[in-house]
N, C-alpha and C positions, 0 to 999 in steps of 0.2 A: 478449358472447359473441361469439368471431370467427366471420365468414361464410362457408359450405360455399359449396368450390368444386368438392369430390370428390365429394360425393354428391347426388346427384338427389332427386326427389318417389319413390323407391322402391330408394334405395341407391345403388352404386354403378353405372355402365353406359356401355357402348360397345362397339365394333369390338373382336373378339379380336386381342390381340396387335398392337395399337395403343391406346396412351395412352387411359384409364386403366387398360384391360382389359389390360397387359402381366402375363409373371412377375413384376416388379422391382415392379410396384406393389402387384400380388396379396399380393408377402411382406410389404411393409411395412406395407401395409394389414394383416396378420394381426397383427403386431408392434406397429403402434399398439391394435388391438383387444385383443391379448392383456394387453399391460401395462395398458389403464385396468380392464379387468374383473380382473384379478387384486389379488384382498383377502382378507388371512388367510393362514392357515397351511396351510389345505387344499392337498387335488392339484386344481387346476382341470382342466376340463373342457370343448372346446367340441366342438359335435356337426357335420358338413359333412355337405350334401346336393347332390345338383346335377341339373339334368333332362339331358336326353339330347345336347347339343352335344357335338359334337368338341371345342372349346375346354373341354371342363369338365376335358379331361384333362390342357390347360396351368394351369388356374386352381384349381386342387383339389390339388395337389401343392404348391405357389407358398405357397397358403394355409400346407397342414400344417406348412409347412419354417417359417412366420413364427411360428405359434401353439408349436411346439416352440422356438423359440428362446429365446422366452420361459417358456419352463418349465409349459406346458401341454398339458395332456393331450389327444389329440382322436380320437375317434369319427366316422368313416369309414360313410355308410350306403347309399351310392352314390345310385343314382337313385329318389328319391321325391317326393311335391308338396312345394309351401311347406307349407300348414299339417301334415304332417307333422314337417317341421323343429322349428315352435314346440312341438308337444305331446311330442315328444322331450325338448327343452330342460329343460322341465317337468317331464318328469316321471321321468328319469335327474337331477335337481336340477344342471343341468350351468350352469355362468357363464354360456355365450354358444350361441348357433347361427346359423348361416350357411347361407343356403339360395346355389348357384352356377346362376344364371338371369339371363335375361332377357325372364321371360313372355312377350309373345305377339309377341314379336320374330321376327324373323329368321334364322336358324343361325347368320349370321355377327357377331354380338353374344352379351356375356354379358355379364353383370352379376353384382355380390355385394349380397345381403339382409344384417341384422344383427340378431339376437332376440336381445334381454338374456336373462336368468334366467328372469322372468316369463312368457315368451313371448310378449312382444309387440316389437315390432317399435320400435328405437329413437328416442327424443325428438330432432328438432333441434337441441338444448342439448348432447345426447351425442356428437353427429356432429361437430359442432363440435369440440368435445375430443378426438376420434378425431384430427380432422385435423390439430387443433394438433400431436398427438403425433405425427400420421404426416409434418411438416414441419419439427419443431423436436430430429430426431436421438436415436437409442435406443440410441443404443450404448451407454451407461452402464447400461441396464436389460437385458442381456442375463444369463439365467440363466447361472450355474457350469454347468460339466459335470456334475458330480454331479446339477442338479436342471433339465437338459434332461427335456422332456417327451418322451411315445412316440403312435405312435400304435397304433390297432388296426381292425377294421374289425368292424361291430357287426351279426350275421348276421341275429337276429331282428329287425330294425328296420320293414321292411314287414309282416310280421305285427302288429308292436305296433301298427300306422296302421289295419288292416284289423278291427282287433277295436275297436278306437280309433272310427271312421268306424261301424260297424256298432251299435255302443250309442249312437248317437244317435240310429236309427228306433225308433220307438215302440215299447214293448213290446207283444208280441199282436199287432202287424200282420207280413204276408208279403205278398213280389211274387208270389207264387206264379202267377198268372195274367196275369202281362207279362211280353211280349216287349218288350225296350227297344236299342237302339241304341244305344249308347256310344261318342265318338267321343275319341280320348286326344290327340290331333291328333302323336302320335307322340311324345309327350313324357315327364316326367315318372311320371305316373301311368299308363304302357300295362301295368301288371302290375297294379298295386292296385284300380284304378276296378272294372273287370271282374268282380276276384274278388272284391269288395266287393256286387256285383248278384248275381252267381251263389249267393252262401251265404246272399242275403237270398231265395231263390226263384226270378230273374227266369230267362226266358229271354234271353239273352244274344247281341248282335249286336255282336261288337268292332269299332272301323275303326281303325283310324290305327295300329297299335298295331305295327309295323316300323320304329323310327327305326334308322337308319345313321349319325345325327351331322350330317346334313346335310338332312332332311326334316320337321323340327320344325315344327311352324306351318304346313307349306304347304298349300295349298289345304285344308288341315283345321284342326280345330279351333274356336271358339268363334268367330274371325275368319273363318272361312270356314262358316256354318251350313248352306250351301249343303248338301255332302257329307253331314250328317247328314239331310237333310231328305230329300236323295233318297233313300238308305239304308232310312230310314223308311217310306217307300212303298213301294221296291221286297220290305221281306221281310214287308207289311204288319204291320211293330209298330204297339205300341199309342202309343208316345213316344220321342223319344231326346235322347241330354242330349251336350252338347259341351263339353270342356273347353279349358281353350287350356296352353300348351307349360309349367307348374309346378303345374298346376289346382288355380288359387286364383281361377277364373273359370270360371263356366259362364254357359253359354243352353241350353234347349230348344227344343225343337219336338213340336205335337201328334200322331196320326195321321194329320193331315191335308198334314204337312209342315212346317205355320204357327209359325214363331219366335217365340220368346216372350222377350222380355230380361230383363235385371237388374229392370228396376222392375217387372213383371209379376209376377218370383218376388216381392220385395220386398212389395208390396200382398197377395199371397197368401199370404206368411206370417205377417205380420203381423193380419191378421184372421184366419187360424184359433189367432194364437197370442194373441188375446186373447179368442176364443171359448170357449179352452180354460182360461182364465185366467195364461197366462204367459206375458204381453208383460209387459215391465217399463216403466216410462216413461210419459211420455204422448202417446206415438207411437215413429216409427223416428229413424234418423237419412239421408241421403242426400247427395248432393253439388250441388254448380248444374245440374248438366249433364240430371236427372231429369227428364223429363216429366211439365207440371201437371197432366196427368192423375189419375198418381200422387197428387201432394196434393189435387185434388179426389176419390179414390176415399177419401184416409186420411180426410180431413173427414168423407164421409160414412159412415164410423164411430165418428165420435168422436176420431179420432187426430189427432194431428198429423205435420206434415215440416221436420226440422230440419234445414237445409243447411248444407253446409261446403263449402270449394273443392278441388280432385278429386282424388283420390288416396286408395285406402283407408286409410291411416295418418293423414290425418286425422278420417274420417268416424271410426273407432276410438279418437279420442284424445277427440272429443267423445262417444260413446259413454260413456266412464266419468267425462267429466264430469258427464255428464247422467245416469246410472242407465239406460242402456236396453240392450237386451240385440237390437235387433235392426240393422242398418245394412248396407250398400252404396252400390254403384253403377250403375247403369244398362246399362254394361260385363258387368256378371256377378260381380265381388264381392260377393259376399255372406256378410256378419259376423255369426255366432248366437253372444251373448258366454255361453253357456248352453253351451257345445259347442267354441268354437276361440275365439283370442286373436287370431286372423285370420282373411282369406276364406278358404273351403274347398269349391270349386266341387261337388265329393262327396255334401258332408255335406250344403248348401243343394238340389241335386236330391234328397235323400233325403226332404227335409219338403216336396215338393211330391208325391213319388210318394204318400208316407202319406196327402197330401190325394185324390189320383188313386184310391187304393188305398179309402180311407172315401169316396166317393162314388158306387162301382163303377159306375162309365156310362167314355163318354170321355174323356182328357185334354181334348179342346176345351170341354169343360163345364168345368173345373174349373179351366186354366191361363189363361184369357185376361180375366179379372174388371175390369182395369183397361183403362177406355176411352181411349188415346190422342191427343192433340193430337199433327200432325203438326210434324216436324222433318228440318229439311235441316243437315247436317252435314259440313263439307267439309274437307279439310288440304291446306295452302301449305309443302309439302318445300321447305325453305331449304338454301343452297348451302353447303359446307364454310365456316365462320370469316364466317359471315354471323351478326351479332347478334338473334337473335329480339325482345328486349326493345327493341333499339335502334330494328329498324322499328318495330314496335307505338309507341312515341313520336315517331316523324317525324311531323310536320306532313299530310302527303300522306294518310296513313293515318289519322290521327286525323279529318280534314275528312269522309272514306268513312266511317265508324265512323258522326259524328254524320249525314250523311245520310241509312247504315241504317237508323240508329234514327228518322228524322226519316218515314221511307219507312214504316216499322212503325206509327209514330203511337200509339200505347198500346195496339193489338192485337196485340202480337207480347212477346218477347224474344231480345233478342240477345246473345251473351253470343261475345268473342274472347279468346282465350287462348295463350301458349306452352308445348309440351308439355316436360312432367318428365323426359321419354324418350326422347324422339327429337327430333331437327332440325327441326320442325314448328310451325308455328305453328296453331292449329285453331278456326271458326268455325261456330258453330251459332246457327239463325236458329227460334224455334219460333214457333208462330200457328196462325189456323183457316185463311189462304188459301197451301196447300199452292203454289199459281202467285206468289206474291209471295217467302213465304219462299226458293224457288228462285233467282231473279230478285238476291233479296237480298243472298245467300249469295254466287253468282257474283260480283255484280262488286264488294262487298269484296274476295274472293278475288284479283279482277285487281288492285284498289288496292295492296295485299300484294305479291305479287308482283311487282308495279310498284316499289313501296316497297323490296322487297330488290334490284333490278337485275337481276330475272330477265327474261328476252325477253318 
């Protein structure tokens, strides 16, 4: 299998109108993916959605041209959450799904995520083959004039997703007595998420629902939950939820404005689904970033925590291989295999809301069941052209990592890794002594900056 250079841990991502996020590359990627997924004699279809970035107007028509050139019809659905694309791809029996989004990144970035006909993100092997086609010439595979594809707007796409999301909420329950703040990050769910909550009976306070092409994720959404927390306190709401730009992740807060991350959500859902006989497998799947407190909480319920490397696609792969139906990441990606093939922030939030309704009490009594250990996480941003892998492989950084591990002395956990979506090296330490963790992380970040040639 050839190495992947175009694809990262979550599709293709970069600065808009710079490689690899140019119109030319998007068109060629559409051609390569279209050729790979053209099988049989039926009319082939691809579903394309996007978030609210200005550059979506650049990437969407370029991809569309690439698919049409290969004889594939295109169903354009406009701004919709990533999980909606996965759902529509399956329900429409499409051959491929595409989400144009850079998730939680700022507006100047964009990305392309691909889903197979089963609604799952593509494997490393499939991405490598598409990349091989991308580089090795596609002119011989162009469709003849009479077999070119067509593009059309799918007008009822948002309604289909709204009904799908509502159907995941337990039958017989309503949100009639709850006031809920929903922060949509000025992103893909700015219409659908408030509508779902309102139709289920809630009093909804929508926040960050006025996208202008530039304000996606800016001081709002799951990366900036302080806005959600402030609005919950200001409106006297029962709780809040904050999505990211493409709505595949969520964080929540209780009535006191205290934030609840993905680990708390995973623990809550795992315990509730075990109680109801819905949990499949011996536990749940999460990544190496998840807090040790989650692992201890699950053990107290007789459940296992299976860890993977960072990336919701790797969580999903382990879920499918091991027969699990709950998995996710501390960042708020929560994958519920009974309802979706990828992370869905709104659907995960609905499971938490169901437990709040059942309890009949304040959200704070329900949503904070996992006792977490202190974690310190910092990022070192790299200058353009600096190789993160090379920095981490350097002798000075290696020595600093060994020193950090010695200082923790078996009383904590250290994780150093390069980001798969941004030019960052992430440093995380976990343990009982928060002061020691902070010192260890600061020193190690300093060594990484020096190793990267930063002042």
